[in-house]
N, CA, C and O atoms as a printed pandas DataFrame, in Angstrom:
     atom_number atom_name residue_name chain_id  residue_number  x_coord  y_coord  z_coord
0              1         N          MET        A               1   21.507    9.459    2.559
1              2        CA          MET        A               1   21.231    8.716    1.328
2              3         C          MET        A               1   21.597    9.682    0.145
3              4         O          MET        A               1   20.610   10.372   -0.109
4              5         N          SER        A               2   22.550    9.948   -0.584
5              6        CA          SER        A               2   22.674   11.243   -1.415
6              7         C          SER        A               2   21.350   10.922   -3.053
7              8         O          SER        A               2   20.860    9.866   -3.454
8              9         N          LYS        A               3   21.206   12.230   -3.526
9             10        CA          LYS        A               3   20.163   11.280   -4.761
10            11         C          LYS        A               3   21.013   10.720   -5.504
11            12         O          LYS        A               3   20.632   10.058   -6.469
12            13         N          ARG        A               4   22.043   10.836   -5.272
13            14        CA          ARG        A               4   22.815   10.244   -6.959
14            15         C          ARG        A               4   22.467    9.033   -6.668
15            16         O          ARG        A               4   21.696    8.406   -7.394
16            17         N          ILE        A               5   23.029    8.489   -5.475
17            18        CA          ILE        A               5   23.093    6.795   -4.335
18            19         C          ILE        A               5   21.813    6.189   -5.391
19            20         O          ILE        A               5   21.818    5.451   -6.377
20            21         N          PHE        A               6   20.262    7.239   -4.283
21            22        CA          PHE        A               6   19.215    6.965   -4.684
22            23         C          PHE        A               6   19.118    6.524   -6.069
23            24         O          PHE        A               6   19.140    5.320   -6.322
24            25         N          ARG        A               7   19.034    7.236   -6.814
25            26        CA          ARG        A               7   18.853    7.240   -8.605
26            27         C          ARG        A               7   19.378    5.805   -9.049
27            28         O          ARG        A               7   18.776    4.806   -9.441
28            29         N          THR        A               8   20.636    6.058   -8.855
29            30        CA          THR        A               8   21.583    4.979   -9.018
30            31         C          THR        A               8   20.503    3.208   -8.516
31            32         O          THR        A               8   20.377    2.321   -9.361
32            33         N          LEU        A               9   20.093    3.115   -7.556
33            34        CA          LEU        A               9   19.452    2.259   -6.325
34            35         C          LEU        A               9   18.374    2.118   -7.449
35            36         O          LEU        A               9   18.475    1.273   -8.338
36            37         N          ALA        A              10   17.264    3.062   -7.346
37            38        CA          ALA        A              10   15.991    2.811   -8.029
38            39         C          ALA        A              10   16.366    2.235   -9.486
39            40         O          ALA        A              10   15.790    1.204   -9.832
40            41         N          ILE        A              11   17.290    2.829  -10.359
41            42        CA          ILE        A              11   18.102    2.071  -11.931
42            43         C          ILE        A              11   17.638    0.403  -11.326
43            44         O          ILE        A              11   16.704   -0.359  -11.575
44            45         N          ILE        A              12   18.903    0.348  -10.376
45            46        CA          ILE        A              12   18.729   -1.102  -10.249
46            47         C          ILE        A              12   17.602   -1.991   -9.697
47            48         O          ILE        A              12   17.528   -3.182  -10.000
48            49         N          LEU        A              13   16.693   -1.360   -8.849
49            50        CA          LEU        A              13   15.995   -1.885   -8.686
50            51         C          LEU        A              13   14.875   -2.052   -9.946
51            52         O          LEU        A              13   14.240   -3.096  -10.092
52            53         N          GLY        A              14   14.736   -1.010  -10.736
53            54        CA          GLY        A              14   13.737   -1.269  -11.496
54            55         C          GLY        A              14   14.331   -1.998  -12.708
55            56         O          GLY        A              14   13.582   -1.931  -13.683
56            57         N          ALA        A              15   15.587   -2.747  -12.944
57            58        CA          ALA        A              15   16.078   -3.263  -13.862
58            59         C          ALA        A              15   15.754   -5.148  -12.853
59            60         O          ALA        A              15   15.493   -6.080  -13.614
60            61         N          ILE        A              16   15.784   -5.334  -11.987
61            62        CA          ILE        A              16   15.597   -6.381  -11.452
62            63         C          ILE        A              16   13.827   -6.869  -11.060
63            64         O          ILE        A              16   13.418   -7.968  -10.684
64            65         N          VAL        A              17   12.978   -5.473  -11.345
65            66        CA          VAL        A              17   11.609   -5.803  -11.290
66            67         C          VAL        A              17   11.198   -6.223  -13.222
67            68         O          VAL        A              17   10.198   -6.860  -13.554
68            69         N          ILE        A              18   12.069   -5.766  -14.041
69            70        CA          ILE        A              18   11.664   -5.855  -15.339
70            71         C          ILE        A              18   11.967   -7.205  -15.245
71            72         O          ILE        A              18   11.142   -7.961  -15.759
72            73         N          SER        A              19   13.138   -7.801  -14.614
73            74        CA          SER        A              19   13.852   -9.481  -15.176
74            75         C          SER        A              19   12.565  -10.232  -14.806
75            76         O          SER        A              19   12.128  -11.189  -15.444
76            77         N          ILE        A              20   11.877   -9.581  -13.461
77            78        CA          ILE        A              20   11.197  -10.672  -12.857
78            79         C          ILE        A              20    9.690  -10.635  -13.797
79            80         O          ILE        A              20    8.842  -11.527  -13.826
80            81         N          ILE        A              21    9.671   -9.675  -14.336
81            82        CA          ILE        A              21    8.213   -9.576  -15.345
82            83         C          ILE        A              21    8.578  -10.461  -16.428
83            84         O          ILE        A              21    7.667  -11.251  -16.674
84            85         N          LEU        A              22    9.826  -10.630  -17.319
85            86        CA          LEU        A              22   10.189  -10.708  -18.210
86            87         C          LEU        A              22   10.279  -12.530  -18.065
87            88         O          LEU        A              22   10.085  -13.393  -18.922
88            89         N          LEU        A              23   10.582  -12.623  -16.882
89            90        CA          LEU        A              23   10.478  -13.922  -16.560
90            91         C          LEU        A              23    9.186  -14.686  -16.308
91            92         O          LEU        A              23    8.983  -15.831  -16.711
92            93         N          LEU        A              24    8.222  -13.855  -15.514
93            94        CA          LEU        A              24    7.034  -14.683  -15.736
94            95         C          LEU        A              24    5.933  -14.184  -17.041
95            96         O          LEU        A              24    4.743  -14.495  -17.093
96            97         N          ALA        A              25    6.565  -13.464  -17.899
97            98        CA          ALA        A              25    6.574  -13.340  -19.261
98            99         C          ALA        A              25    5.862  -14.593  -20.219
99           100         O          ALA        A              25    6.383  -15.692  -20.024
100          101         N          ASP        A              26    4.996  -14.572  -20.996
101          102        CA          ASP        A              26    5.641  -16.107  -22.085
102          103         C          ASP        A              26    6.282  -15.055  -23.292
103          104         O          ASP        A              26    5.455  -14.611  -24.088
104          105         N          GLY        A              27    7.523  -14.695  -23.440
105          106        CA          GLY        A              27    7.993  -13.859  -24.645
106          107         C          GLY        A              27    8.451  -12.650  -23.958
107          108         O          GLY        A              27    8.507  -12.384  -22.757
108          109         N          PRO        A              28    8.798  -11.908  -25.116
109          110        CA          PRO        A              28    9.420  -11.145  -24.615
110          111         C          PRO        A              28    8.468   -9.719  -23.795
111          112         O          PRO        A              28    8.993   -8.931  -23.008
112          113         N          PHE        A              29    6.925   -9.676  -24.251
113          114        CA          PHE        A              29    6.085   -8.770  -24.144
114          115         C          PHE        A              29    5.132   -9.707  -23.317
115          116         O          PHE        A              29    4.859  -10.827  -23.749
116          117         N          MET        A              30    4.600   -9.221  -22.059
117          118        CA          MET        A              30    3.952   -9.633  -20.987
118          119         C          MET        A              30    2.106   -9.267  -21.712
119          120         O          MET        A              30    1.791   -8.086  -21.859
120          121         N          VAL        A              31    1.422  -10.018  -21.963
121          122        CA          VAL        A              31    0.130  -10.303  -22.226
122          123         C          VAL        A              31   -0.805  -10.528  -21.109
123          124         O          VAL        A              31   -0.766  -11.574  -20.461
124          125         N          PRO        A              32   -1.667   -9.558  -20.855
125          126        CA          PRO        A              32   -2.469  -10.023  -19.450
126          127         C          PRO        A              32   -3.394  -11.457  -20.192
127          128         O          PRO        A              32   -3.887  -11.640  -21.305
128          129         N          ILE        A              33   -3.321  -12.172  -19.110
129          130        CA          ILE        A              33   -4.169  -13.505  -19.711
130          131         C          ILE        A              33   -5.723  -13.425  -18.817
131          132         O          ILE        A              33   -5.828  -13.290  -17.598
132          133         N          ARG        A              34   -6.663  -13.529  -19.650
133          134        CA          ARG        A              34   -8.284  -13.200  -19.433
134          135         C          ARG        A              34   -8.578  -14.544  -18.629
135          136         O          ARG        A              34   -8.003  -15.577  -18.972
136          137         N          THR        A              35   -9.459  -14.534  -17.577
137          138        CA          THR        A              35  -10.042  -15.528  -17.262
138          139         C          THR        A              35  -11.222  -15.277  -16.626
139          140         O          THR        A              35  -11.444  -14.079  -16.445
140          141         N          LEU        A              36  -11.930  -15.933  -16.288
141          142        CA          LEU        A              36  -13.296  -15.646  -15.922
142          143         C          LEU        A              36  -14.046  -14.807  -15.106
143          144         O          LEU        A              36  -15.257  -14.619  -15.216
144          145         N          ASP        A              37  -13.064  -14.147  -14.020
145          146        CA          ASP        A              37  -12.973  -13.562  -13.137
146          147         C          ASP        A              37  -12.081  -12.039  -13.678
147          148         O          ASP        A              37  -12.065  -10.970  -13.068
148          149         N          GLY        A              38  -11.573  -12.273  -14.641
149          150        CA          GLY        A              38  -10.931  -10.959  -14.902
150          151         C          GLY        A              38   -9.321  -11.425  -15.372
151          152         O          GLY        A              38   -9.146  -12.429  -16.061
152          153         N          LEU        A              39   -8.124  -10.511  -14.878
153          154        CA          LEU        A              39   -6.641  -10.772  -15.379
154          155         C          LEU        A              39   -6.381  -11.768  -14.133
155          156         O          LEU        A              39   -6.830  -11.922  -12.997
156          157         N          ALA        A              40   -5.332  -12.405  -15.032
157          158        CA          ALA        A              40   -4.526  -13.849  -14.042
158          159         C          ALA        A              40   -3.436  -13.486  -13.205
159          160         O          ALA        A              40   -2.438  -12.929  -13.662
160          161         N          SER        A              41   -3.571  -13.763  -12.036
161          162        CA          SER        A              41   -2.853  -12.661  -11.230
162          163         C          SER        A              41   -1.390  -13.730  -11.359
163          164         O          SER        A              41   -1.451  -14.869  -11.821
164          165         N          ALA        A              42   -0.244  -13.146  -10.900
165          166        CA          ALA        A              42    1.019  -13.938  -10.905
166          167         C          ALA        A              42    1.075  -15.318  -10.358
167          168         O          ALA        A              42    2.084  -15.844  -10.828
168          169         N          ARG        A              43    0.380  -16.223   -9.499
169          170        CA          ARG        A              43    0.422  -17.415   -9.194
170          171         C          ARG        A              43   -0.557  -18.455  -10.364
171          172         O          ARG        A              43   -0.457  -19.674  -10.503
172          173         N          GLN        A              44   -1.450  -17.548  -11.068
173          174        CA          GLN        A              44   -1.828  -18.048  -12.413
174          175         C          GLN        A              44   -0.961  -18.236  -13.369
175          176         O          GLN        A              44   -1.469  -18.773  -14.354
176          177         N          LEU        A              45    0.105  -18.012  -13.456
177          178        CA          LEU        A              45    1.071  -17.827  -14.863
178          179         C          LEU        A              45    2.218  -19.279  -15.018
179          180         O          LEU        A              45    3.142  -19.602  -14.272
180          181         N          ALA        A              46    1.764  -19.873  -16.159
181          182        CA          ALA        A              46    2.302  -20.834  -16.184
182          183         C          ALA        A              46    4.172  -20.966  -16.408
183          184         O          ALA        A              46    4.835  -21.912  -16.832
184          185         N          THR        A              47    4.564  -19.724  -15.967
185          186        CA          THR        A              47    6.191  -20.196  -16.394
186          187         C          THR        A              47    6.682  -19.402  -14.990
187          188         O          THR        A              47    7.838  -19.181  -14.630
188          189         N          ALA        A              48    5.341  -19.022  -14.273
189          190        CA          ALA        A              48    6.243  -18.400  -12.584
190          191         C          ALA        A              48    6.755  -19.389  -11.845
191          192         O          ALA        A              48    6.807  -19.031  -10.668
192          193         N          GLY        A              49    7.284  -20.816  -12.060
193          194        CA          GLY        A              49    8.292  -21.496  -11.576
194          195         C          GLY        A              49   10.045  -21.111  -11.915
195          196         O          GLY        A              49   10.986  -21.786  -11.498
196          197         N          ARG        A              50   10.149  -19.988  -12.682
197          198        CA          ARG        A              50   11.053  -19.679  -13.328
198          199         C          ARG        A              50   11.689  -18.701  -12.662
199          200         O          ARG        A              50   12.799  -18.353  -13.064
200          201         N          VAL        A              51   11.099  -18.075  -11.516
201          202        CA          VAL        A              51   11.384  -17.487  -10.476
202          203         C          VAL        A              51   12.338  -17.322   -9.574
203          204         O          VAL        A              51   12.904  -16.400   -8.986
204          205         N          ALA        A              52   12.359  -18.736   -9.645
205          206        CA          ALA        A              52   13.830  -19.569   -8.675
206          207         C          ALA        A              52   14.987  -19.739   -9.131
207          208         O          ALA        A              52   15.807  -20.367   -8.462
208          209         N          GLU        A              53   15.313  -19.215  -10.376
209          210        CA          GLU        A              53   16.381  -19.216  -11.314
210          211         C          GLU        A              53   16.575  -17.826  -11.295
211          212         O          GLU        A              53   17.367  -17.465  -12.166
212          213         N          ILE        A              54   16.036  -16.750  -10.466
213          214        CA          ILE        A              54   17.086  -15.559   -9.978
214          215         C          ILE        A              54   17.435  -15.391   -9.229
215          216         O          ILE        A              54   16.727  -15.417   -8.223
216          217         N          ARG        A              55   18.755  -15.100   -9.155
217          218        CA          ARG        A              55   19.866  -15.440   -8.015
218          219         C          ARG        A              55   20.644  -14.269   -7.376
219          220         O          ARG        A              55   21.409  -14.375   -6.417
220          221         N          GLN        A              56   20.320  -13.068   -8.088
221          222        CA          GLN        A              56   20.436  -11.762   -7.317
222          223         C          GLN        A              56   19.482  -11.902   -6.065
223          224         O          GLN        A              56   18.484  -12.597   -5.873
224          225         N          PRO        A              57   20.247  -10.862   -5.180
225          226        CA          PRO        A              57   19.607  -10.371   -4.009
226          227         C          PRO        A              57   17.872   -9.543   -4.189
227          228         O          PRO        A              57   18.023   -8.322   -4.225
228          229         N          VAL        A              58   17.048   -9.771   -4.250
229          230        CA          VAL        A              58   15.722   -9.381   -3.763
230          231         C          VAL        A              58   14.671   -8.932   -3.105
231          232         O          VAL        A              58   13.813   -9.756   -2.789
232          233         N          LEU        A              59   14.489   -7.477   -2.735
233          234        CA          LEU        A              59   13.136   -7.169   -1.659
234          235         C          LEU        A              59   11.797   -7.299   -2.931
235          236         O          LEU        A              59   11.735   -7.142   -4.151
236          237         N          VAL        A              60   10.883   -7.657   -1.875
237          238        CA          VAL        A              60    9.742   -7.996   -2.213
238          239         C          VAL        A              60    8.958   -6.694   -1.098
239          240         O          VAL        A              60    8.803   -6.869    0.110
240          241         N          VAL        A              61    8.560   -5.460   -1.830
241          242        CA          VAL        A              61    7.992   -4.523   -1.229
242          243         C          VAL        A              61    6.092   -4.480   -1.663
243          244         O          VAL        A              61    5.423   -4.104   -2.626
244          245         N          ALA        A              62    5.861   -5.012   -0.512
245          246        CA          ALA        A              62    3.898   -4.642   -0.714
246          247         C          ALA        A              62    3.263   -3.576   -0.405
247          248         O          ALA        A              62    3.945   -2.552   -0.386
248          249         N          GLY        A              63    2.139   -3.482   -0.148
249          250        CA          GLY        A              63    1.191   -2.628    0.038
250          251         C          GLY        A              63    0.113   -3.777    0.712
251          252         O          GLY        A              63   -0.474   -4.667    0.097
252          253         N          GLY        A              64    0.031   -3.410    2.460
253          254        CA          GLY        A              64   -0.802   -4.110    2.877
254          255         C          GLY        A              64   -2.232   -3.866    2.553
255          256         O          GLY        A              64   -3.039   -4.755    2.826
256          257         N          GLY        A              65   -2.673   -2.662    1.952
257          258        CA          GLY        A              65   -3.787   -2.204    1.445
258          259         C          GLY        A              65   -4.069   -2.632    0.024
259          260         O          GLY        A              65   -5.213   -2.472   -0.400
260          261         N          ASP        A              66   -3.288   -3.076   -0.631
261          262        CA          ASP        A              66   -3.218   -3.461   -1.825
262          263         C          ASP        A              66   -4.315   -4.405   -2.526
263          264         O          ASP        A              66   -4.353   -5.622   -2.344
264          265         N          ALA        A              67   -5.258   -3.649   -3.399
265          266        CA          ALA        A              67   -6.725   -3.946   -3.682
266          267         C          ALA        A              67   -6.755   -4.860   -4.786
267          268         O          ALA        A              67   -7.734   -5.476   -5.208
268          269         N          ILE        A              68   -5.375   -4.883   -5.280
269          270        CA          ILE        A              68   -5.097   -5.381   -6.874
270          271         C          ILE        A              68   -4.633   -6.804   -6.903
271          272         O          ILE        A              68   -5.200   -7.766   -7.419
272          273         N          VAL        A              69   -3.196   -6.751   -6.083
273          274        CA          VAL        A              69   -2.548   -7.836   -5.829
274          275         C          VAL        A              69   -2.654   -8.532   -4.539
275          276         O          VAL        A              69   -2.499   -7.794   -3.566
276          277         N          PRO        A              70   -2.886   -9.800   -4.287
277          278        CA          PRO        A              70   -3.159   -9.737   -3.052
278          279         C          PRO        A              70   -1.433   -9.926   -2.519
279          280         O          PRO        A              70   -0.353  -10.039   -3.098
280          281         N          ILE        A              71   -2.012   -9.876   -0.749
281          282        CA          ILE        A              71   -0.567   -9.872   -0.022
282          283         C          ILE        A              71   -0.341  -11.571   -0.205
283          284         O          ILE        A              71    0.838  -11.803   -0.473
284          285         N          THR        A              72   -0.936  -12.445   -0.149
285          286        CA          THR        A              72   -0.559  -13.864   -0.791
286          287         C          THR        A              72    0.331  -13.589   -1.753
287          288         O          THR        A              72    1.470  -13.361   -1.346
288          289         N          ASP        A              73    0.127  -13.537   -3.050
289          290        CA          ASP        A              73    1.053  -13.389   -4.051
290          291         C          ASP        A              73    2.428  -12.844   -3.710
291          292         O          ASP        A              73    3.394  -13.280   -4.337
292          293         N          SER        A              74    2.596  -11.914   -2.755
293          294        CA          SER        A              74    3.800  -11.579   -2.372
294          295         C          SER        A              74    4.594  -12.200   -1.610
295          296         O          SER        A              74    5.815  -12.164   -1.767
296          297         N          GLN        A              75    3.948  -12.918   -0.589
297          298        CA          GLN        A              75    4.627  -14.137    0.043
298          299         C          GLN        A              75    4.761  -15.089   -0.516
299          300         O          GLN        A              75    5.533  -15.884    0.020
300          301         N          ARG        A              76    4.231  -15.444   -1.608
301          302        CA          ARG        A              76    4.214  -17.002   -2.230
302          303         C          ARG        A              76    5.534  -16.396   -3.111
303          304         O          ARG        A              76    6.546  -17.088   -3.001
304          305         N          LEU        A              77    5.669  -15.010   -4.099
305          306        CA          LEU        A              77    6.793  -14.741   -4.830
306          307         C          LEU        A              77    8.184  -14.743   -3.764
307          308         O          LEU        A              77    9.199  -15.202   -4.288
308          309         N          ASP        A              78    8.286  -14.386   -2.668
309          310        CA          ASP        A              78    8.892  -14.147   -1.565
310          311         C          ASP        A              78    9.404  -15.621   -1.125
311          312         O          ASP        A              78   10.566  -15.780   -0.750
312          313         N          SER        A              79    8.696  -16.436   -1.175
313          314        CA          SER        A              79    8.887  -17.829   -0.816
314          315         C          SER        A              79    9.972  -18.736   -2.014
315          316         O          SER        A              79   10.993  -19.414   -1.905
316          317         N          GLU        A              80    9.291  -18.397   -2.884
317          318        CA          GLU        A              80   10.462  -18.848   -4.675
318          319         C          GLU        A              80   11.285  -17.963   -4.848
319          320         O          GLU        A              80   11.787  -18.023   -5.971
320          321         N          LEU        A              81   11.522  -17.440   -4.444
321          322        CA          LEU        A              81   12.803  -16.007   -5.216
322          323         C          LEU        A              81   14.111  -16.618   -3.816
323          324         O          LEU        A              81   13.864  -16.402   -2.630
324          325         N          PRO        A              82   14.945  -17.089   -4.100
325          326        CA          PRO        A              82   15.830  -17.734   -3.291
326          327         C          PRO        A              82   16.844  -16.951   -2.218
327          328         O          PRO        A              82   17.490  -17.380   -1.263
328          329         N          ARG        A              83   16.713  -15.740   -2.738
329          330        CA          ARG        A              83   17.335  -14.711   -2.172
330          331         C          ARG        A              83   16.560  -13.707   -1.739
331          332         O          ARG        A              83   17.286  -12.719   -1.849
332          333         N          SER        A              84   15.577  -13.380   -1.335
333          334        CA          SER        A              84   14.554  -12.094   -1.196
334          335         C          SER        A              84   14.158  -12.465    0.699
335          336         O          SER        A              84   14.258  -13.360    1.539
336          337         N          ASP        A              85   13.632  -10.927    0.506
337          338        CA          ASP        A              85   13.287  -10.723    1.378
338          339         C          ASP        A              85   11.768   -9.505    1.305
339          340         O          ASP        A              85   11.735   -8.547    0.533
340          341         N          LEU        A              86   10.699   -9.845    2.244
341          342        CA          LEU        A              86    9.451   -9.325    2.150
342          343         C          LEU        A              86    9.100   -7.862    3.373
343          344         O          LEU        A              86    9.310   -7.839    4.586
344          345         N          VAL        A              87    8.741   -7.200    2.827
345          346        CA          VAL        A              87    8.348   -5.626    3.456
346          347         C          VAL        A              87    7.125   -5.542    2.863
347          348         O          VAL        A              87    6.867   -5.475    1.661
348          349         N          ILE        A              88    6.173   -5.554    4.082
349          350        CA          ILE        A              88    4.769   -5.165    3.980
350          351         C          ILE        A              88    4.823   -3.631    4.431
351          352         O          ILE        A              88    5.225   -3.292    5.544
352          353         N          LEU        A              89    4.304   -2.594    3.294
353          354        CA          LEU        A              89    4.364   -1.325    3.982
354          355         C          LEU        A              89    2.465   -1.310    4.565
355          356         O          LEU        A              89    1.638   -1.140    3.669
356          357         N          GLU        A              90    2.135   -1.426    5.497
357          358        CA          GLU        A              90    0.347   -1.619    6.057
358          359         C          GLU        A              90   -0.135   -0.662    5.538
359          360         O          GLU        A              90   -1.111   -0.764    4.795
360          361         N          SER        A              91    0.549    0.685    5.863
361          362        CA          SER        A              91   -0.229    1.666    5.215
362          363         C          SER        A              91   -0.476    2.099    3.924
363          364         O          SER        A              91   -1.094    3.151    3.761
364          365         N          CYS        A              92   -0.035    1.357    2.852
365          366        CA          CYS        A              92   -0.119    1.609    1.770
366          367         C          CYS        A              92   -0.748    0.666    0.797
367          368         O          CYS        A              92   -1.124   -0.440    1.186
368          369         N          GLY        A              93   -0.888    1.050   -0.483
369          370        CA          GLY        A              93   -1.901    0.048   -1.735
370          371         C          GLY        A              93   -1.357   -0.545   -2.758
371          372         O          GLY        A              93   -0.682   -1.478   -2.323
372          373         N          HIS        A              94   -1.311   -0.497   -3.716
373          374        CA          HIS        A              94   -0.883   -1.050   -4.446
374          375         C          HIS        A              94    0.493   -0.143   -5.400
375          376         O          HIS        A              94    1.186   -0.623   -6.297
376          377         N          VAL        A              95    0.547    1.182   -4.864
377          378        CA          VAL        A              95    1.677    1.949   -5.226
378          379         C          VAL        A              95    2.601    2.388   -4.033
379          380         O          VAL        A              95    2.923    3.554   -3.801
380          381         N          PRO        A              96    3.038    1.112   -3.200
381          382        CA          PRO        A              96    3.835    1.973   -1.894
382          383         C          PRO        A              96    4.944    2.757   -2.680
383          384         O          PRO        A              96    5.525    3.435   -1.833
384          385         N          HIS        A              97    5.457    2.956   -3.814
385          386        CA          HIS        A              97    6.745    3.865   -3.641
386          387         C          HIS        A              97    6.284    5.031   -3.804
387          388         O          HIS        A              97    6.913    6.038   -3.476
388          389         N          GLU        A              98    4.790    5.048   -4.484
389          390        CA          GLU        A              98    4.556    6.651   -4.393
390          391         C          GLU        A              98    3.045    6.806   -3.378
391          392         O          GLU        A              98    2.718    7.970   -3.148
392          393         N          GLU        A              99    2.426    6.044   -2.969
393          394        CA          GLU        A              99    1.674    5.864   -1.694
394          395         C          GLU        A              99    2.473    6.456   -0.384
395          396         O          GLU        A              99    2.121    7.465    0.228
396          397         N          CYS        A             100    3.638    5.624   -0.059
397          398        CA          CYS        A             100    4.203    5.896    0.979
398          399         C          CYS        A             100    5.714    6.072    0.742
399          400         O          CYS        A             100    6.438    5.131    1.067
400          401         N          PRO        A             101    6.321    7.289    0.155
401          402        CA          PRO        A             101    7.526    7.388   -0.302
402          403         C          PRO        A             101    8.646    6.983    0.898
403          404         O          PRO        A             101    9.556    6.154    0.894
404          405         N          GLU        A             102    8.199    7.895    1.883
405          406        CA          GLU        A             102    9.461    7.534    2.886
406          407         C          GLU        A             102    9.370    6.233    3.639
407          408         O          GLU        A             102   10.413    5.809    4.138
408          409         N          SER        A             103    8.272    5.555    3.783
409          410        CA          SER        A             103    8.088    4.374    4.240
410          411         C          SER        A             103    9.133    3.590    3.184
411          412         O          SER        A             103   10.163    2.992    3.492
412          413         N          PHE        A             104    8.572    3.768    1.882
413          414        CA          PHE        A             104    9.587    2.977    1.115
414          415         C          PHE        A             104   10.565    3.032    0.883
415          416         O          PHE        A             104   11.134    1.973    0.621
416          417         N          LYS        A             105   11.305    4.262    0.844
417          418        CA          LYS        A             105   12.704    4.535    1.127
418          419         C          LYS        A             105   13.204    3.907    2.357
419          420         O          LYS        A             105   14.161    3.141    2.244
420          421         N          GLU        A             106   12.673    4.130    3.565
421          422        CA          GLU        A             106   13.467    3.529    4.413
422          423         C          GLU        A             106   13.452    1.612    4.455
423          424         O          GLU        A             106   14.358    0.909    4.905
424          425         N          ALA        A             107   12.609    1.305    4.061
425          426        CA          ALA        A             107   12.432    0.013    3.740
426          427         C          ALA        A             107   13.783   -0.630    3.093
427          428         O          ALA        A             107   14.413   -1.644    3.391
428          429         N          VAL        A             108   14.012    0.531    1.917
429          430        CA          VAL        A             108   14.802    0.019    0.646
430          431         C          VAL        A             108   16.274    0.507    1.443
431          432         O          VAL        A             108   17.326   -0.094    1.229
432          433         N          GLY        A             109   16.205    1.397    2.160
433          434        CA          GLY        A             109   17.524    1.827    2.679
434          435         C          GLY        A             109   18.374    0.620    4.096
435          436         O          GLY        A             109   19.510    0.258    4.401
436          437         N          VAL        A             110   17.131    0.426    4.512
437          438        CA          VAL        A             110   17.466   -0.695    5.231
438          439         C          VAL        A             110   17.897   -2.063    5.093
439          440         O          VAL        A             110   18.604   -2.803    5.776
440          441         N          TRP        A             111   17.137   -2.205    3.795
441          442        CA          TRP        A             111   17.552   -3.964    3.353
442          443         C          TRP        A             111   18.836   -3.781    2.201
443          444         O          TRP        A             111   19.673   -4.660    1.997
444          445         N          LEU        A             112   18.803   -2.577    1.568
445          446        CA          LEU        A             112   20.101   -1.684    0.834
446          447         C          LEU        A             112   21.843   -2.113    1.728
447          448         O          LEU        A             112   22.882   -2.577    1.259
448          449         N          SER        A             113   21.532   -1.757    2.912
449          450        CA          SER        A             113   22.691   -1.405    4.052
450          451         C          SER        A             113   23.627   -2.678    4.037
451          452         O          SER        A             113   24.857   -2.712    4.055
452          453         N          PRO        A             114   23.022   -3.369    4.013
453          454        CA          PRO        A             114   24.368   -4.942    4.436
454          455         C          PRO        A             114   24.858   -4.886    2.871
455          456         O          PRO        A             114   26.001   -5.255    2.601
456          457         N          LEU        A             115   24.247   -4.562    2.163
457          458        CA          LEU        A             115   24.744   -5.463    0.672
458          459         C          LEU        A             115   25.644   -4.214    0.746
459          460         O          LEU        A             115   26.793   -4.655    0.739
460          461         N          LEU        A             116   25.676   -2.995    0.808
461          462        CA          LEU        A             116   26.471   -1.802    0.234
462          463         C          LEU        A             116   27.898   -1.649    1.095
463          464         O          LEU        A             116   28.838   -0.933    0.747
464          465         N          GLN        A             117   27.859   -2.320    2.065
465          466        CA          GLN        A             117   28.500   -2.466    3.428
466          467         C          GLN        A             117   29.557   -3.583    2.866
467          468         O          GLN        A             117   30.709   -3.159    2.776
468          469         N          ARG        A             118   29.311   -5.177    2.406
469          470        CA          ARG        A             118   30.135   -5.943    1.634
470          471         C          ARG        A             118   30.854   -5.661    0.880
471          472         O          ARG        A             118   32.003   -6.102    0.878
472          473         N          GLN        A             119   30.245   -4.566   -0.280
473          474        CA          GLN        A             119   31.163   -4.120   -1.060
474          475         C          GLN        A             119   32.433   -3.465   -0.971
475          476         O          GLN        A             119   33.054   -3.180   -1.995
């Protein structure tokens, strides 16, 4: 995959992530919700049900060693998105695109390949 295509795809994926964050947020800015045991997770946000409104294909990438966001949150997001695929990069933590860039690029490439062939 050329650098130009990869950069374009990274921008598109970034826009999808931002769309999800804005759907989960209560307004234009996401404000962390404080609970007795720290920040609320995605499963505790009152607007989480709106995720099902996203109709674009979505790749959910999670790090198997993520100590911040439990894998169950990623699995739930995957189950609520109507057109999603979940990839768990076992050897990565909370920031898989930085911690395991080659595995991340491979996962994104494999996921995008059928989408790009349809066009």
